[in-house]
N, C-alpha and C positions, 0 to 999 in steps of 0.2 A: 334665424340670425338674429342676435340682439346688436343693436346700436346702442354706444351710449349716450345720455342725455345730453346734449350740450347747454339746454336754458337761454334765455333773453339774453342775458347779458354778454354769453360768450358768443350768441349768435350777433348782436350789435357790436362786438371788438371785433368779429370777423369782415363786418359789412363796413364799419370806418375803416381798418386800416384797409382792407380793399380799395374804397375809395379813395383814401390818401395817394396807395400807388396808384391808382389811373390818373389823379389828378397832377401828380408829380413828373406822371410818363409827359403827359399833355404839354404840360409845362414845359418840357422839355423838349417836346417836338416844335413849341412854338419860338421858343428862344433861341434853339439852336439845331435848326433842321439839317444843315450840312453834317454835325455830328454824329449822327444817328443815320445818316443816309446808304444807302445800301444800292452799291453800283448793278446797273441792270434791271432794278425792281420796278416792274409797271406798275403805276397806281390809278391808271386811267379807270378801272373798272371799279373803284372805290366809291363813287357818287351813286353809281346803279345799287352798288350791295346795300349803302346806306337807307337809298329810298326803298330797297326790298322791307328791309329790318323794319324800319319806320311802318311801310303800311301793313306788315306782320301785326307787328305791336298796336296797331288802330284797330285791327279784324278783333284779335284774342280782346283786348279792353271791353270793345262794342258786344262781344259774345259774353263773356262775363259781368258786362252792367244787366245785360236783358236776362241771363239767368238768375244772377240776384233778385233782377226786378218781378221775374215769375216765381221768385222763390225757390227754386231747386236747388238751390245751393244753399 
């Protein structure tokens, strides 16, 4: 199966666009949390989930760094 090439400019446009959407959603959540509140939504597990994501990122970055230093990548 062949996929069309997006190119660096197309990829950069996607990254910037997605970043703008995420920033807009965060701004919306900060400025008007009651507007986007969902009744009955339990968010108490989010800090633990965020810590899990941070830990996974640290392990992957460390592994990548070590592999690059060992010239395996």
